[in-house]
RODRENBA-936202 format. One record per residue: residue number from 1; z, y, x of N, C-alpha, C, CB in turn. Coordinates in pm, whole numbers. Glycine has a CB too. Example, Ala and Ser with C-alpha at 12.3 -4.5 7.8 and 13.67 -1.06 7.14 Angstrom:
BEGIN
<1, <780, -569, 1319>, <780, -450, 1230>, <780, -330, 1320>, <905, -447, 1131>>
<2, <708, -225, 1285>, <714, -106, 1367>, <787, 3, 1290>, <572, -60, 1408>>
END
This chain:
BEGIN
<1, <1894, -10387, 13384>, <1855, -10507, 13302>, <1904, -10503, 13140>, <1921, -10639, 13376>>
<2, <1841, -10505, 13055>, <1874, -10518, 12911>, <1960, -10596, 12851>, <1785, -10545, 12853>>
<3, <2026, -10569, 12746>, <2094, -10662, 12676>, <2003, -10731, 12571>, <2211, -10599, 12615>>
<4, <2005, -10860, 12537>, <1947, -10935, 12484>, <1992, -10946, 12326>, <1955, -11039, 12562>>
<5, <1896, -10954, 12254>, <1944, -10929, 12109>, <1899, -11043, 12041>, <1888, -10796, 12039>>
<6, <1951, -11069, 11903>, <1857, -11149, 11836>, <1745, -11107, 11801>, <1896, -11193, 11743>>
<7, <1630, -11211, 11741>, <1466, -11171, 11704>, <1549, -11197, 11536>, <1282, -11314, 11779>>
<8, <1534, -11071, 11486>, <1515, -11047, 11385>, <1381, -11076, 11316>, <1551, -10947, 11386>>
<9, <1342, -11200, 11195>, <1214, -11251, 11198>, <1184, -11132, 11100>, <1183, -11417, 11156>>
<10, <1254, -11139, 11000>, <1222, -11046, 10856>, <1316, -10952, 10823>, <1213, -11128, 10724>>
<11, <1292, -10858, 10753>, <1396, -10780, 10695>, <1392, -10661, 10636>, <1472, -10763, 10768>>
<12, <1413, -10611, 10513>, <1414, -10509, 10481>, <1542, -10531, 10368>, <1274, -10462, 10448>>
<13, <1635, -10396, 10374>, <1770, -10417, 10309>, <1736, -10308, 10178>, <1921, -10371, 10424>>
<14, <1825, -10382, 10076>, <1808, -10325, 9940>, <1983, -10286, 9914>, <1726, -10455, 9815>>
<15, <2007, -10170, 9856>, <2140, -10112, 9873>, <2227, -10198, 9745>, <2134, -9924, 9857>>
<16, <2132, -10192, 9664>, <2222, -10270, 9508>, <2248, -10414, 9513>, <2126, -10262, 9353>>
<17, <2202, -10527, 9628>, <2223, -10633, 9612>, <2280, -10665, 9744>, <2119, -10699, 9563>>
<18, <2350, -10796, 9737>, <2423, -10840, 9844>, <2302, -10882, 9947>, <2530, -10962, 9800>>
<19, <2340, -10819, 10065>, <2294, -10849, 10203>, <2302, -10960, 10261>, <2342, -10783, 10281>>
<20, <2199, -11028, 10282>, <2199, -11210, 10297>, <2114, -11240, 10412>, <2127, -11306, 10153>>
<21, <2193, -11295, 10503>, <2136, -11331, 10651>, <2143, -11489, 10659>, <2234, -11257, 10784>>
<22, <2010, -11538, 10717>, <1954, -11676, 10730>, <1969, -11661, 10877>, <1793, -11714, 10666>>
<23, <2066, -11724, 10950>, <2062, -11750, 11075>, <2076, -11859, 11144>, <2122, -11693, 11112>>
<24, <1941, -11886, 11219>, <1921, -12017, 11293>, <1978, -12029, 11404>, <1798, -12047, 11320>>
<25, <2039, -12093, 11470>, <2143, -12144, 11606>, <2065, -12293, 11672>, <2342, -12195, 11533>>
<26, <2088, -12287, 11811>, <2046, -12399, 11886>, <2013, -12341, 11991>, <1947, -12483, 11836>>
<27, <1972, -12428, 12060>, <1907, -12423, 12185>, <1783, -12471, 12206>, <1973, -12478, 12266>>
<28, <1626, -12387, 12210>, <1537, -12473, 12207>, <1440, -12537, 12319>, <1482, -12427, 12129>>
<29, <1573, -12543, 12408>, <1524, -12616, 12526>, <1597, -12788, 12524>, <1574, -12515, 12675>>
<30, <1684, -12817, 12432>, <1728, -12880, 12500>, <1709, -12987, 12301>, <1879, -12814, 12612>>
<31, <1554, -12981, 12310>, <1528, -13079, 12185>, <1574, -13082, 12053>, <1562, -13188, 12212>>
<32, <1643, -13159, 11989>, <1706, -13144, 11831>, <1831, -13053, 11827>, <1758, -13298, 11767>>
<33, <1863, -12971, 11973>, <1955, -12909, 11972>, <1945, -12755, 11887>, <1984, -12910, 12104>>
<34, <1781, -12755, 11920>, <1772, -12621, 11899>, <1692, -12615, 11730>, <1679, -12546, 12041>>
<35, <1715, -12695, 11621>, <1672, -12754, 11469>, <1722, -12599, 11422>, <1774, -12928, 11387>>
<36, <1830, -12505, 11418>, <1851, -12403, 11365>, <1710, -12246, 11377>, <1994, -12388, 11432>>
<37, <1700, -12266, 11476>, <1600, -12197, 11550>, <1410, -12235, 11488>, <1636, -12255, 11725>>
<38, <1390, -12368, 11530>, <1335, -12418, 11451>, <1298, -12431, 11289>, <1364, -12473, 11486>>
<39, <1354, -12412, 11231>, <1378, -12420, 11095>, <1397, -12265, 11060>, <1506, -12518, 11061>>
<40, <1424, -12191, 11103>, <1405, -12037, 11051>, <1267, -11987, 11105>, <1533, -11929, 11111>>
<41, <1213, -12067, 11189>, <1065, -12029, 11227>, <945, -12044, 11117>, <1026, -12120, 11348>>
<42, <1014, -12188, 11073>, <946, -12281, 10985>, <967, -12207, 10851>, <1005, -12437, 10989>>
<43, <1062, -12130, 10797>, <1060, -12067, 10749>, <1013, -11941, 10693>, <1100, -12086, 10766>>
<44, <1055, -11903, 10816>, <926, -11754, 10805>, <766, -11793, 10766>, <902, -11668, 10988>>
<45, <714, -11848, 10823>, <589, -11901, 10802>, <567, -11974, 10698>, <554, -11964, 10894>>
<46, <605, -12022, 10584>, <615, -12088, 10470>, <697, -11990, 10334>, <694, -12225, 10515>>
<47, <774, -11902, 10371>, <834, -11810, 10284>, <833, -11638, 10277>, <952, -11847, 10298>>
<48, <804, -11650, 10176>, <844, -11443, 10197>, <967, -11447, 10097>, <680, -11285, 10115>>
<49, <1069, -11386, 10185>, <1208, -11343, 10146>, <1238, -11241, 10066>, <1273, -11316, 10241>>
<50, <1315, -11229, 9939>, <1312, -11050, 9897>, <1392, -11004, 10012>, <1397, -10991, 9727>>
<51, <1391, -10856, 9951>, <1400, -10736, 10078>, <1509, -10687, 10104>, <1329, -10615, 10062>>
<52, <1628, -10816, 10042>, <1784, -10793, 10065>, <1816, -10879, 10163>, <1879, -10818, 9943>>
<53, <1708, -11015, 10205>, <1739, -11097, 10290>, <1661, -11080, 10451>, <1714, -11222, 10216>>
<54, <1723, -11106, 10553>, <1698, -11098, 10680>, <1727, -11253, 10746>, <1786, -10979, 10737>>
<55, <1608, -11294, 10767>, <1593, -11431, 10867>, <1605, -11390, 11012>, <1438, -11511, 10851>>
<56, <1699, -11441, 11067>, <1726, -11435, 11168>, <1715, -11570, 11310>, <1832, -11389, 11127>>
<57, <1651, -11546, 11442>, <1654, -11629, 11543>, <1804, -11646, 11646>, <1534, -11581, 11618>>
<58, <1894, -11681, 11596>, <1997, -11637, 11682>, <2029, -11725, 11819>, <2119, -11630, 11594>>
<59, <1943, -11847, 11824>, <1933, -11888, 11948>, <2119, -11920, 11996>, <1838, -11758, 12039>>
<60, <2096, -11875, 12103>, <2261, -11928, 12191>, <2312, -11824, 12209>, <2269, -12006, 12347>>
<61, <2286, -11642, 12153>, <2318, -11550, 12200>, <2497, -11546, 12212>, <2244, -11454, 12126>>
<62, <2559, -11613, 12151>, <2697, -11574, 12171>, <2787, -11467, 12086>, <2695, -11531, 12293>>
<63, <2839, -11390, 12172>, <2872, -11241, 12086>, <2811, -11137, 12091>, <2980, -11184, 12107>>
<64, <2618, -11142, 12136>, <2519, -11099, 12111>, <2488, -11107, 11946>, <2438, -11160, 12198>>
<65, <2540, -11184, 11875>, <2527, -11198, 11748>, <2639, -11160, 11652>, <2495, -11317, 11734>>
<66, <2728, -11052, 11711>, <2832, -11007, 11619>, <2761, -10904, 11567>, <2971, -10967, 11676>>
<67, <2713, -10812, 11572>, <2621, -10742, 11460>, <2560, -10798, 11344>, <2516, -10695, 11515>>
<68, <2481, -10903, 11376>, <2394, -10953, 11285>, <2485, -11039, 11251>, <2258, -11001, 11321>>
<69, <2633, -11055, 11278>, <2707, -11150, 11142>, <2797, -11053, 11094>, <2803, -11308, 11184>>
<70, <2799, -10932, 11112>, <2895, -10824, 11033>, <2786, -10750, 10953>, <2992, -10708, 11142>>
<71, <2690, -10770, 10991>, <2597, -10628, 10878>, <2547, -10730, 10732>, <2383, -10538, 10991>>
<72, <2615, -10865, 10728>, <2557, -10913, 10651>, <2700, -10916, 10499>, <2489, -11054, 10730>>
<73, <2665, -10961, 10357>, <2741, -10962, 10285>, <2764, -11143, 10316>, <2695, -10887, 10147>>
<74, <2667, -11205, 10315>, <2654, -11393, 10298>, <2579, -11393, 10423>, <2551, -11484, 10139>>
<75, <2615, -11519, 10491>, <2559, -11568, 10647>, <2517, -11723, 10571>, <2714, -11576, 10815>>
<76, <2402, -11725, 10583>, <2380, -11899, 10624>, <2344, -11932, 10772>, <2244, -11970, 10534>>
<77, <2396, -12033, 10746>, <2363, -12039, 10913>, <2293, -12176, 10947>, <2514, -12030, 11013>>
<78, <2225, -12191, 10985>, <2096, -12356, 11015>, <2136, -12352, 11183>, <1840, -12320, 10978>>
<79, <2189, -12455, 11179>, <2259, -12522, 11301>, <2256, -12705, 11301>, <2431, -12464, 11295>>
<80, <2280, -12765, 11432>, <2321, -12884, 11429>, <2468, -12922, 11442>, <2256, -12936, 11513>>
<81, <2473, -13057, 11352>, <2634, -13053, 11420>, <2635, -13203, 11491>, <2786, -13035, 11280>>
<82, <2735, -13190, 11602>, <2748, -13334, 11679>, <2893, -13411, 11627>, <2755, -13304, 11867>>
<83, <2823, -13447, 11581>, <2945, -13592, 11491>, <2897, -13765, 11507>, <2936, -13568, 11269>>
<84, <2989, -13792, 11488>, <2960, -13986, 11535>, <2880, -14050, 11348>, <3215, -14115, 11583>>
<85, <2836, -13940, 11335>, <2759, -13988, 11193>, <2596, -14002, 11235>, <2780, -13855, 11051>>
<86, <2546, -14068, 11121>, <2397, -14141, 11094>, <2303, -13989, 11175>, <2353, -14179, 10864>>
<87, <2223, -13982, 11293>, <2127, -13884, 11319>, <2028, -13881, 11187>, <2049, -13918, 11459>>
<88, <2034, -13698, 11176>, <1919, -13665, 11070>, <2035, -13658, 10950>, <1772, -13802, 11048>>
<89, <2157, -13688, 10931>, <2228, -13673, 10818>, <2240, -13502, 10782>, <2371, -13750, 10843>>
<90, <2226, -13459, 10695>, <2229, -13327, 10654>, <2386, -13277, 10581>, <2104, -13315, 10549>>
<91, <2426, -13206, 10610>, <2574, -13142, 10539>, <2582, -13012, 10495>, <2692, -13141, 10631>>
<92, <2648, -12966, 10401>, <2665, -12825, 10395>, <2847, -12830, 10401>, <2582, -12750, 10237>>
<93, <2878, -12718, 10482>, <3007, -12642, 10481>, <3024, -12529, 10522>, <3092, -12690, 10535>>
<94, <3158, -12520, 10431>, <3203, -12358, 10429>, <3295, -12304, 10534>, <3278, -12325, 10299>>
<95, <3317, -12210, 10541>, <3353, -12136, 10713>, <3512, -12203, 10713>, <3355, -11896, 10729>>
<96, <3577, -12230, 10580>, <3747, -12265, 10568>, <3725, -12403, 10608>, <3837, -12248, 10398>>
<97, <3607, -12483, 10600>, <3572, -12646, 10597>, <3567, -12633, 10771>, <3390, -12708, 10495>>
<98, <3468, -12597, 10837>, <3450, -12570, 10968>, <3576, -12552, 11025>, <3367, -12462, 10991>>
<99, <3647, -12427, 10975>, <3762, -12401, 11092>, <3871, -12548, 11074>, <3865, -12221, 11053>>
<100, <3896, -12619, 10984>, <3979, -12702, 10951>, <3945, -12829, 11056>, <3969, -12724, 10797>>
<101, <3801, -12847, 11076>, <3784, -12966, 11169>, <3801, -12914, 11336>, <3621, -13036, 11139>>
<102, <3755, -12760, 11391>, <3777, -12722, 11498>, <3874, -12713, 11624>, <3759, -12660, 11471>>
<103, <3841, -12820, 11736>, <3893, -12861, 11839>, <3936, -12714, 11874>, <3802, -12947, 11934>>
<104, <4078, -12738, 11988>, <4132, -12604, 12052>, <3994, -12566, 12158>, <4305, -12633, 12151>>
<105, <4043, -12480, 12203>, <3933, -12427, 12303>, <3948, -12533, 12427>, <3962, -12250, 12356>>
<106, <3843, -12545, 12491>, <3887, -12593, 12608>, <3830, -12476, 12751>, <3823, -12759, 12612>>
<107, <3823, -12351, 12757>, <3759, -12287, 12802>, <3806, -12125, 12755>, <3636, -12343, 12774>>
<108, <3812, -12061, 12827>, <3819, -11948, 12799>, <3714, -11837, 12830>, <3917, -11928, 12840>>
<109, <3577, -11920, 12914>, <3500, -11851, 12928>, <3348, -11917, 12860>, <3516, -11819, 13064>>
<110, <3375, -12004, 12780>, <3265, -12020, 12668>, <3251, -11962, 12535>, <3261, -12138, 12637>>
<111, <3152, -11912, 12506>, <3201, -11840, 12400>, <3103, -11938, 12279>, <3172, -11651, 12418>>
<112, <3174, -11981, 12189>, <3092, -12034, 12099>, <3091, -11984, 11952>, <3117, -12161, 12103>>
<113, <3001, -12031, 11855>, <2955, -11955, 11714>, <3071, -11898, 11682>, <2899, -12047, 11584>>
<114, <3190, -12003, 11623>, <3287, -11993, 11579>, <3389, -11841, 11662>, <3331, -12142, 11588>>
<115, <3418, -11809, 11804>, <3444, -11739, 11847>, <3379, -11607, 11788>, <3436, -11778, 11951>>
<116, <3242, -11603, 11777>, <3179, -11497, 11694>, <3242, -11518, 11556>, <3014, -11508, 11690>>
<117, <3257, -11574, 11452>, <3333, -11545, 11346>, <3497, -11500, 11360>, <3317, -11661, 11270>>
<118, <3540, -11546, 11440>, <3691, -11495, 11471>, <3662, -11367, 11490>, <3774, -11556, 11599>>
<119, <3623, -11340, 11611>, <3622, -11181, 11594>, <3565, -11104, 11482>, <3558, -11127, 11697>>
<120, <3432, -11179, 11450>, <3406, -11083, 11286>, <3555, -11049, 11202>, <3296, -11203, 11149>>
<121, <3609, -11168, 11192>, <3754, -11174, 11107>, <3850, -11053, 11166>, <3842, -11339, 11134>>
<122, <3875, -11060, 11254>, <3962, -10975, 11338>, <3933, -10815, 11333>, <3946, -11026, 11483>>
<123, <3792, -10803, 11337>, <3732, -10658, 11299>, <3764, -10633, 11112>, <3527, -10662, 11344>>
<124, <3770, -10701, 11072>, <3766, -10719, 10885>, <3593, -10701, 10842>, <3881, -10551, 10784>>
<125, <3522, -10776, 10928>, <3379, -10784, 10840>, <3288, -10877, 10885>, <3298, -10654, 10838>>
<126, <3385, -11024, 10838>, <3324, -11149, 10845>, <3287, -11149, 10679>, <3431, -11281, 10913>>
<127, <3157, -11182, 10714>, <3095, -11203, 10594>, <3130, -11354, 10465>, <2953, -11204, 10654>>
<128, <3067, -11378, 10393>, <3085, -11513, 10328>, <3007, -11606, 10407>, <3039, -11518, 10177>>
<129, <3022, -11680, 10423>, <2977, -11786, 10529>, <2995, -11925, 10473>, <3062, -11775, 10668>>
<130, <2835, -11987, 10486>, <2794, -12144, 10471>, <2687, -12218, 10613>, <2692, -12151, 10305>>
<131, <2726, -12288, 10612>, <2677, -12396, 10716>, <2585, -12481, 10640>, <2798, -12489, 10782>>
<132, <2448, -12523, 10698>, <2385, -12620, 10649>, <2354, -12670, 10820>, <2257, -12577, 10529>>
<133, <2377, -12818, 10800>, <2383, -12848, 10987>, <2307, -13005, 10954>, <2605, -12863, 11092>>
<134, <2254, -13027, 11062>, <2157, -13155, 11079>, <2247, -13271, 11224>, <1957, -13074, 11143>>
<135, <2290, -13364, 11167>, <2303, -13460, 11291>, <2224, -13463, 11440>, <2272, -13581, 11237>>
<136, <2163, -13420, 11515>, <2080, -13463, 11621>, <2036, -13581, 11663>, <2119, -13432, 11705>>
<137, <1958, -13649, 11706>, <1909, -13761, 11723>, <1934, -13737, 11904>, <1750, -13784, 11645>>
<138, <1859, -13629, 11983>, <1843, -13582, 12113>, <1879, -13441, 12142>, <1715, -13601, 12149>>
<139, <2009, -13459, 12218>, <2038, -13298, 12243>, <2070, -13251, 12412>, <2190, -13255, 12143>>
<140, <2014, -13366, 12472>, <2093, -13393, 12623>, <1965, -13348, 12701>, <2155, -13581, 12668>>
<141, <1867, -13417, 12666>, <1757, -13392, 12741>, <1722, -13268, 12685>, <1652, -13496, 12739>>
<142, <1621, -13256, 12822>, <1529, -13108, 12848>, <1389, -13132, 12736>, <1459, -13091, 13057>>
<143, <1325, -13059, 12660>, <1253, -13073, 12586>, <1235, -12957, 12476>, <1281, -13182, 12552>>
<144, <1103, -12907, 12482>, <1076, -12816, 12384>, <1076, -12863, 12251>, <963, -12760, 12408>>
<145, <1059, -12956, 12202>, <974, -13012, 12060>, <1090, -13075, 11993>, <832, -13139, 12084>>
<146, <1110, -13092, 11891>, <1231, -13164, 11798>, <1129, -13295, 11801>, <1283, -13082, 11609>>
<147, <1281, -13418, 11784>, <1216, -13545, 11737>, <1133, -13553, 11624>, <1305, -13633, 11714>>
<148, <1053, -13633, 11617>, <982, -13669, 11490>, <1071, -13612, 11330>, <970, -13852, 11500>>
<149, <1190, -13763, 11383>, <1265, -13808, 11269>, <1337, -13653, 11208>, <1389, -13938, 11322>>
<150, <1400, -13568, 11329>, <1498, -13434, 11250>, <1367, -13383, 11253>, <1651, -13328, 11336>>
<151, <1247, -13364, 11250>, <1125, -13212, 11199>, <1125, -13284, 11033>, <887, -13204, 11310>>
<152, <1126, -13411, 11004>, <1110, -13457, 10889>, <1183, -13416, 10797>, <1114, -13561, 10889>>
<153, <1289, -13373, 10887>, <1437, -13326, 10760>, <1427, -13215, 10734>, <1602, -13330, 10799>>
<154, <1333, -13099, 10787>, <1323, -12969, 10730>, <1304, -12958, 10552>, <1196, -12904, 10808>>
<155, <1235, -13102, 10514>, <1248, -13035, 10370>, <1409, -13072, 10313>, <1114, -13107, 10253>>
<156, <1477, -13188, 10332>, <1634, -13159, 10270>, <1719, -13065, 10322>, <1719, -13270, 10277>>
<157, <1703, -12976, 10438>, <1772, -12879, 10456>, <1655, -12697, 10414>, <1833, -12917, 10628>>
<158, <1546, -12737, 10378>, <1486, -12659, 10267>, <1572, -12637, 10088>, <1338, -12744, 10254>>
<159, <1552, -12770, 10109>, <1591, -12787, 9961>, <1730, -12715, 9918>, <1604, -12945, 9931>>
<160, <1844, -12764, 10021>, <1979, -12725, 10013>, <2040, -12581, 10039>, <2035, -12804, 10093>>
<161, <1863, -12498, 10174>, <1880, -12361, 10150>, <1836, -12266, 10009>, <1814, -12313, 10257>>
<162, <1744, -12345, 9972>, <1674, -12298, 9820>, <1796, -12261, 9707>, <1572, -12447, 9747>>
<163, <1869, -12386, 9700>, <2025, -12425, 9621>, <2089, -12262, 9659>, <2145, -12599, 9718>>
<164, <2161, -12276, 9784>, <2231, -12170, 9807>, <2183, -12042, 9761>, <2253, -12166, 9926>>
<165, <2047, -12000, 9831>, <1978, -11881, 9772>, <2023, -11851, 9623>, <1822, -11904, 9776>>
<166, <1982, -11929, 9555>, <1964, -11930, 9400>, <2085, -11891, 9358>, <1925, -12065, 9331>>
<167, <2217, -11937, 9452>, <2322, -11952, 9331>, <2352, -11785, 9348>, <2481, -12082, 9358>>
<168, <2286, -11726, 9434>, <2291, -11525, 9472>, <2174, -11475, 9412>, <2276, -11462, 9664>>
<169, <2097, -11537, 9293>, <1968, -11460, 9262>, <1868, -11479, 9336>, <1979, -11331, 9263>>
<170, <1877, -11529, 9445>, <1772, -11529, 9571>, <1642, -11627, 9506>, <1855, -11611, 9737>>
<171, <1531, -11592, 9510>, <1437, -11678, 9465>, <1309, -11683, 9592>, <1388, -11619, 9309>>
<172, <1283, -11736, 9747>, <1218, -11693, 9771>, <1072, -11736, 9756>, <1262, -11671, 9844>>
<173, <960, -11662, 9770>, <841, -11706, 9743>, <764, -11789, 9855>, <774, -11598, 9705>>
<174, <671, -11918, 9820>, <656, -11984, 9881>, <499, -11976, 9892>, <726, -12080, 9847>>
<175, <409, -11956, 10055>, <314, -11923, 10073>, <229, -12031, 9987>, <301, -11903, 10206>>
<176, <110, -11962, 9981>, <9, -12062, 9924>, <-36, -12123, 10080>, <-137, -11979, 9815>>
<177, <-42, -12107, 10219>, <-91, -12271, 10283>, <30, -12322, 10294>, <-176, -12288, 10441>>
<178, <182, -12288, 10258>, <278, -12344, 10313>, <267, -12497, 10247>, <409, -12259, 10292>>
END
């Protein structure tokens, strides 16, 4: 049985620029929980990114994402955040802000994405991290589609992502059909 790897949707590397990875996380089987994956698929279909940028569907691969995390200079993570906030609210966090809010682990056998970042830090290969997160409406019931209200929030996350990329001199090109 082979190892499951993250799906790299788009990549080309350019040595003289920062390597940036846009990583979509989430479980696409649980409706809005899969927001990050759905968003990076949408992004890939609507934009062309420069050669120093990778768009990656990370799903729920846990430690399988360690190489993806360690092989970039800047990591932009698209994910959901389960918070007692209005569903559809969109937030931007740095890794330090996420660390300050992390709860103590409750199980030694569950691997969260935060654990992956901790491993990258232990081996001194942690990139600069920014999280763009949305509060989901539904994430406990099985379903392959995002709720319509969350789907409508793509433009908000798009705007935040484009702003983050522009801070690093990256201007993705919107495709004509988009």
